[in-house]
C-alpha positions as CSV (number, residue, x, y, z in Angstrom):
1,M,-105.4,262.3,4.4
2,H,-108.8,263.6,3.4
3,N,-109.7,264.1,7.1
4,L,-106.7,266.4,7.5
5,K,-108.0,268.9,5.0
6,F,-108.1,272.4,6.4
7,R,-111.7,273.8,6.5
8,F,-111.6,277.5,6.3
9,R,-115.4,277.8,6.9
10,G,-115.1,275.9,10.2
11,F,-112.0,277.7,11.1
12,T,-113.6,281.1,10.8
13,S,-116.6,280.0,12.8
14,L,-114.4,278.7,15.6
15,L,-112.1,281.7,15.6
16,M,-115.0,284.1,15.7
17,A,-116.5,282.2,18.6
18,F,-113.2,282.2,20.5
19,S,-112.5,285.9,19.9
20,F,-116.0,286.8,20.9
21,F,-115.5,284.9,24.2
22,I,-112.2,286.6,24.9
23,S,-113.8,290.0,24.1
24,L,-116.7,289.2,26.4
25,I,-114.6,288.1,29.4
26,S,-112.1,290.9,29.1
27,G,-114.9,293.5,28.7
28,I,-116.6,292.2,31.9
29,L,-113.3,292.3,33.8
30,L,-112.5,295.8,32.6
31,Y,-115.8,296.9,34.1
32,F,-114.5,296.0,37.6
33,T,-111.0,297.5,37.2
34,P,-109.9,300.5,39.2
35,Q,-108.9,303.8,37.8
36,G,-105.8,303.8,35.7
37,K,-103.8,305.8,38.2
38,I,-104.6,303.4,41.0
39,A,-104.0,300.3,38.8
40,H,-100.6,301.5,37.7
41,W,-99.5,302.8,41.1
42,T,-100.5,299.7,43.1
43,N,-99.6,297.2,40.3
44,W,-103.2,296.0,40.3
45,T,-103.8,292.7,38.5
46,I,-106.5,290.1,38.1
47,L,-105.7,286.5,37.0
48,G,-102.1,287.7,36.7
49,L,-102.8,290.4,34.1
50,D,-102.8,294.1,34.7
51,K,-105.4,296.6,33.4
52,E,-103.4,297.5,30.3
53,M,-103.1,293.8,29.3
54,W,-106.8,293.2,29.7
55,A,-107.5,296.3,27.6
56,A,-105.2,295.1,24.9
57,L,-106.8,291.7,24.9
58,H,-110.2,293.3,24.6
59,I,-109.2,295.6,21.7
60,N,-107.4,292.9,19.8
61,S,-110.0,290.2,20.3
62,S,-112.7,292.6,19.2
63,L,-110.7,293.6,16.1
64,I,-110.1,289.9,15.2
65,F,-113.8,289.2,15.8
66,F,-114.7,292.0,13.3
67,I,-112.2,290.8,10.7
68,I,-113.2,287.1,11.0
69,F,-116.9,288.2,10.8
70,I,-116.2,289.6,7.3
71,F,-114.7,286.3,6.2
72,H,-117.5,284.4,7.9
73,L,-120.0,286.4,5.8
74,Y,-118.0,285.6,2.7
75,F,-118.0,281.8,3.3
76,N,-121.6,281.7,4.4
77,W,-123.1,284.3,2.0
78,K,-125.5,281.9,0.2
79,V,-126.8,280.4,3.5
80,L,-127.1,283.9,5.0
81,T,-129.1,285.3,2.0
82,R,-131.5,282.4,2.2
83,Y,-131.8,282.9,5.9
84,I,-132.5,286.7,5.5
85,K,-135.0,286.0,2.8
86,K,-136.8,283.5,5.0
87,K,-136.8,285.8,8.0
88,T,-138.0,288.7,5.8
89,E,-141.0,286.7,4.8
90,M,-141.6,285.9,8.4
91,A,-141.3,289.5,9.5
92,F,-144.6,290.3,8.0
93,N,-146.1,288.1,10.8
94,L,-143.8,289.7,13.4
95,K,-144.9,293.3,13.0
96,Y,-145.4,293.9,16.7
97,E,-142.3,292.1,17.7
98,F,-140.3,294.1,15.2
99,L,-141.7,297.4,16.5
100,I,-141.0,296.5,20.1
101,A,-137.5,295.4,19.3
102,L,-136.9,298.7,17.4
103,I,-138.2,300.7,20.3
104,V,-136.1,298.9,22.9
105,S,-133.0,299.4,20.7
106,I,-133.7,303.1,20.4
107,F,-134.3,303.4,24.1
108,I,-130.9,301.7,24.9
109,I,-129.1,304.3,22.7
110,V,-131.1,307.3,24.1
111,A,-130.9,306.2,27.7
112,T,-127.2,305.6,27.5
113,L,-126.5,309.0,25.9
114,F,-128.8,311.0,28.2
115,N,-127.9,309.1,31.4
116,I,-131.3,307.6,32.0
117,E,-132.1,304.6,34.2
118,P,-131.3,301.7,34.3
119,F,-128.1,302.6,32.4
120,K,-127.5,305.5,34.7
121,S,-127.1,303.0,37.6
122,I,-124.9,300.7,35.6
123,I,-122.4,303.6,35.0
124,K,-122.8,304.6,38.7
125,W,-121.9,301.1,39.8
126,N,-118.8,301.3,37.7
127,D,-117.8,304.6,39.4
128,D,-118.5,303.0,42.8
129,I,-116.3,300.1,42.0
130,K,-113.5,302.4,41.0
131,N,-113.9,304.4,44.2
132,Y,-113.9,301.2,46.2
133,W,-110.5,300.3,44.7
134,A,-109.2,303.8,45.4
135,E,-110.3,303.5,49.0
136,Q,-108.7,300.0,49.3
137,A,-105.4,301.2,47.9
138,Q,-102.8,301.6,50.7
139,S,-101.6,304.9,49.3
140,Q,-102.6,307.3,46.5
141,P,-100.1,308.5,43.8
142,P,-98.5,311.6,45.4
143,I,-98.2,313.1,41.9
144,P,-100.1,312.0,38.7
145,H,-98.2,309.3,36.8
146,A,-95.4,309.3,39.5
147,E,-94.6,305.7,38.4
148,D,-93.5,307.1,35.0
149,M,-90.8,309.3,36.7
150,T,-87.2,308.4,36.4
151,V,-85.2,307.9,39.6
152,N,-83.7,311.4,39.1
153,E,-87.1,312.9,38.7
154,F,-88.5,311.0,41.7
155,C,-85.7,312.1,44.0
156,K,-85.9,315.7,42.7
157,N,-89.7,316.0,43.3
158,F,-89.4,314.6,46.9
159,D,-86.0,316.0,47.9
160,I,-84.6,312.6,48.4
161,P,-80.8,312.4,47.9
162,F,-80.0,309.9,45.2
163,E,-77.4,308.3,47.5
164,S,-80.2,307.8,50.1
165,F,-82.5,306.3,47.4
166,E,-79.7,303.9,46.3
167,R,-78.7,302.9,49.8
168,K,-82.3,302.2,50.9
169,L,-83.1,300.1,47.8
170,N,-79.9,298.2,48.3
171,L,-80.9,297.4,51.9
172,K,-84.1,296.0,50.6
173,G,-82.4,294.0,47.9
174,W,-84.3,295.9,45.2
175,E,-82.2,296.3,42.1
176,F,-82.2,299.2,39.6
177,E,-79.9,300.0,36.7
178,D,-79.2,303.7,36.9
179,A,-80.7,307.1,37.8
180,N,-82.5,307.3,34.4
181,E,-84.6,304.2,35.0
182,M,-88.3,304.7,35.6
183,I,-89.9,303.8,38.9
184,K,-92.4,301.5,37.3
185,D,-89.6,299.5,35.6
186,I,-87.8,299.1,38.9
187,A,-91.1,297.9,40.5
188,R,-91.7,295.5,37.7
189,R,-88.2,294.0,37.9
190,N,-88.4,293.5,41.6
191,R,-92.0,292.2,41.5
192,I,-93.4,295.0,43.7
193,S,-95.5,298.0,43.0
194,P,-94.5,301.7,42.6
195,A,-96.5,302.3,45.8
196,D,-94.2,299.9,47.7
197,I,-91.2,301.9,46.7
198,Y,-92.9,305.2,47.7
199,R,-94.1,303.8,51.0
200,Y,-90.7,302.5,51.8
201,L,-89.2,306.0,51.2
202,K,-92.3,307.8,52.6
203,P,-90.7,309.2,55.7
204,S,-88.5,311.3,53.5
205,A,-91.2,312.0,50.9
206,D,-93.9,313.0,53.3
207,N,-91.9,316.0,54.6
208,N,-91.9,317.5,51.1
209,Q,-95.0,316.0,49.5
210,G,-96.7,319.4,49.2
211,R,-93.7,320.8,47.5
212,G,-93.5,317.9,45.2
213,Q,-97.1,318.2,44.1
214,G,-96.5,321.7,43.0
215,Q,-93.5,320.9,40.8
216,V,-93.9,320.1,37.1
217,Q,-93.3,316.4,36.4
218,G,-90.4,315.8,34.1
219,Q,-88.3,318.7,35.2
220,G,-86.5,316.7,37.9
221,Q,-83.3,315.8,36.2
222,G,-80.5,315.1,38.7
223,R,-77.1,316.8,38.5
224,G,-75.2,313.6,38.2
225,G,-75.2,311.3,35.3
226,P,-76.4,307.6,35.4
227,R,-75.0,305.8,38.3
228,Q,-74.7,302.0,38.7
229,I,-75.5,300.2,41.9
230,T,-72.3,299.0,43.6
231,G,-74.1,296.0,45.0
232,A,-72.9,296.6,48.6
233,S,-75.6,296.5,51.2
234,E,-75.4,298.6,54.3
235,S,-76.8,297.5,57.6
């Protein structure tokens, strides 16, 4: 029974290590993600998780790391103070090392804020990666946040009759609830991307894309109320 005793000090050390690892991996992967509009429109994922999921993991793991770090300091305060005292005594013999470390740290801050090499290139590589994903995307969002439109708004912006939208999705076997459901929710339910829906309806949308881009998102409410799919497929 003694071996089953819960050790909070060991628990905080392990949890801090795990949360740091999750934060590190998610941070690295977020560096290689596309822009939000491309990620949302094409349903971009890596290892089965989309950009928002990776961002949530990064934020939450970083927060847990910070909280557990406070508890870690509490449980190891005596050991830490002895370690700091020892290192402080050694610091008198590390004057040059301390000065160089301080200069490097200041340089990192200044170079990042004023866009100086090599950090300028690191940010540029990140922009290049986002541009690469944008070029690889089979289609761009015709309107910012088009995936957040309801079916009514989508049809309104691209002059697609709701009956045509309903019929074509039925032919594909893509289900949706009613005219007030958002495009991204339809895509998620049918395991496709909003871009897939747009490309499928693109012959109708292309003729009026210029007009759709000039309209204000969110004003496209259809005349009819919510309409359920009948389930009948047309051939």
